[in-house]
Structures are given as structure tokens and as C-alpha cells.
N, C-alpha and C positions, 0 to 999 in steps of 0.2 A: 822608672824601672827601678832604683833602688828603693823606693816606697813598696812596690809590689813584692820584691824580694823579702823586705823585711818582715811584711804580713805572713809570707809563706813561712819564713823561718820561725816566727812566732808560733804559728799553726802546729809546724812539726814539731817543737819542744813543749807543747802543753801537756801536762800529765794529766792522766783520768782524775777527777775529783773524788771518786770512791776509793780507789785502791793505792792512789799516788804511786804508781808502780808503771802500768802501761800506758802507752801514748794515746791521748785522745783524738779520736777520728771526727768527721765531720758531724756524727752523732751526738758529740758531746763527752762520750766516755770511751773508753778502750772498749774494744769489741768483745772481750771476756764479760767486763761488768755488764754491758750494754744487753749481750745474750742472756745474762743472769738475772736480770730484773724481773721480778715477779709480776707477770700479766695477769690483767683481768680479762675475762672471756668478753667479746663485744656484745654484750647483752644489756638489756632495761634493768638497772640495779633496784629500782623501786619496789620491784615484786620480793626482794631480798631484805628489805629495810623494815626495822621494827615498825616504824612510822613513817610513811613516805611522805614529803612536803606536799600540802595542797596546793594545786595550782600548777604544779609542773607535771608535763605529760611524760616525760623519760628522762634519765640520767645515766650517763656513761662515764666510767672511769677507765683509765689505761692500766694503773698499776694498784696492786694491794699495798697497802700503807705498813710495809715491815720495815726492818732496821736499814737496809741499804737506802730504801726510798726516804726514810725519815732523814737519814744522813745527808742524801742528796738536796733535799728540799730544804734543810736548815743552812745547807750552804749558799743555796739559791736565794734565801730569804734573808737570813741574818749576817751573812758573811761577805756581803757585797758582790756575789757571782751572779750577777743579773744576766749574763750572757748564756746561762743554763737554760733560758726561757726557749730558745731556738730549739734545742734539742727535745725537751718536753713538749713542746708544740708539736712537734713532729709525731710523737707518740698519740697526742691528743686527736691530731688529724687523722692519723691511720685508724684510729678507734672509730672515729664518727662516721667517716666514709664507709667504712666496712658495714657498719650497723644500720646506715640510712639506706645502702645498696641492698642490704638483705631483706629490709623492711619495706623496700620500694616508698621512701619519704622523701621529701623534698628536703634539702639542706635549709636552713635557717637565712631570713634575710639579713639579721644583724647579730652581732656578738656582744654581751653586756657583760662586761667585768665586774665581780663584786668589788664594789668601790670602798675606800678607806677615808678616814676623817683627814682633814687637813693637816692636824697635829701629828696624827700617825703616818702620815706620808712624809712629813717633814723629818720625823725622827728617824725613818728606815732610808728615804732618798728615793723611793720607788714604791709603786704597789705591784707586788708580784703578779695578782690577777690580771692587772692591765697589761703588763709585759708579755704574759702568756697570750692574752686576747689578741694583741697588736702582731704577735708572731703568727698565731693562727691565722689571722686575716691575711697576712702576706702570703702564706702558703695556698689558703682556699679562696681569696679573693671576696670574703665577705666582710663589709664594712664593719667597724665597732662603734657602736652606739653608747655615747656618755649621758645618757638621760636618767640616772638614778645618781644620788648623792647619798654619803653617809653621815648622818649628824651626831652619831654616839658610837664610840668603838667598842665600848664594853669589854674590856680586856678580860674580866674576870667571868664572863657570860658562860664560859666551858665548865665552870664549877657547880653551875646551878642545874636544878634539876630540869627535865625536859620541858615541862609547862611553864615553868617561871622563864627559862632560856628563851622560848618562842615569845613569850610577852615581852620583854625586854626587847629582843631582836624587831619586833614589829613596830617599835617606836623609833629605831634607830636608822630608818631609810626614808627618803623622799624624792618623789618622781618629779624633775625638772623639764623634761622632753616629752614630745608627742609621739605617738607611734600610730600609723593608720591602721585601719581595721584591716584584719586578715594578716597582720606582720607576724612571720616566724622568728622567734629570738631565741638564743642559746646564752645561757649565763655561762661564765667561764670562772673557774676557782681553782686553786691549786690542791686541796684536800677536801673530801667529803667524808663527814661524820654522821651527823645526825639528820641533816638536811634543815635544819632550822633556819640557817642563813638564806638558802634558797628559797625557801617558803615564805620567808619575811620579804623578800624581794618581789616574789610572785605576788604576793598578797596586795601591793601598792598598784601593779600593773593593771590595766584595765581587762577584765574578764572576758568582755565580749569581743570576739573575733580576733583574739590574741593566742598565739600557741607558744609556749614557755618550755623548752628543753634546758637541760644542763649538761655541760661537759667538764669534768675535772682530771686532774692528772691521777690523783690517788684516791682510794677509797679504804676507810678504816669500816671492816665489817663488824655487825654484831657478833656477840660472843657465841652463839651457836652457829652461825655460819662460818666464823673462824675456826672452830673446834672442827667442822666438816671437812674442812681443807686438809687436816692433819692425820 
């Protein structure tokens, strides 16, 4: 009883990680901040990208990668707030279920989190994409598949041009597990920018009979699309 009471008190006194003023709800943020999050429409983002990643059928994101989302993700990734994965996964699931229902598509058989190298994982203590995938798995009942490993982290890859970035990333992943023909899989990541990472992972998966989708929490739109939003 006392253990349960302690958990309830901890939940009640937890402050919102964005405004540090409101009381965080079960959604992870206070209701004001949660309702103010910049939502993406439940549409396939590949049609809006400057160059969609090859081998990826569709990409969904829940939020625009704007100031408050950047701050929330920074707390999740770099300040040890791994528990934020639960609230973020709720947004990812809602977006995916709505889109797949609208398009009459079958949900994936497996979720594949974008992997980190062992060195990067040790430095941070966890892989944020894996935490998101595991939280989504718990909500939707879709198992997580850990059949891809990362051999190079390429921390400065984001500073390279698009072509050079793709070449570096294509050498950074290796498949270690098998997928049966006809498998539908969803790549899980925190932020989508160019899609180069997603394309690199898709390129090492079998092309025949495998459907690859991608679900991310946030999307950094290209300049023209970002301009049209304001």
C-alpha cells in the first residue's frame, strides 16, 4: 500500500518538462503544453521530402521539429529523461493507427529501432529509438526486431552533403537477423531530417517481399515546406 501511495505521490508532483510550471499528466506533459505541440497531419511525408529514402514505402511523423519539440527531445536524449518515451510513443501510435486505418493498410509485423553503436549506447546509457520502439510495441502489441546493428556512429555525418552522408551511412549498418518473405516492418526513430539513415537501413534489408515503413516522433521539413507553414 505504501509503495503504491509513493508512486501516486511521485506522479502527482511531477512537473511538466517543457514549461516547468504545470503538473505533468499521464501524457508526460501538462495539458496546456501537450495541446500546444505542433502536430503533423497523418500523411505520408515522402511526397514532401526533397529526396525520399529509397526502399521506404511511407514515412509518418507526429510533430514538427520546432522549438518546444527540440527541447523535449533534448531532455529525452541528453538529460536522462528516458521516461518521456511513453508519452512520445502514444503520439507515434495515434498517428500510425489513424493513417493505416485511413489508407486501409495492415500494420507492420515488426518494429525496428534505428540502432546505435555499443560505444554510443554506453556513453548515453540507452538508445532513444529503442526506448520509443519498445513503448510503441507495448501499446500496439507489435514485437520489436533487433536484426540490424550499427558499426559506425558517424557523429559528424550531419555536416556532410546529402550524397556524402548517404555514402557514409550506407557503410554503417549490418543485418544480423533474418526476415521471412512478406514481412512488413516499421523503422522507429526520434527525428526525421533527410531520411538518409532510414534509407541506409532499408538498403541492407532484403528487397524481395519486404515492406519497409518508417515512424518517427518529429520531422524537420525542407525549407520550402517550412516556409509554406507560416
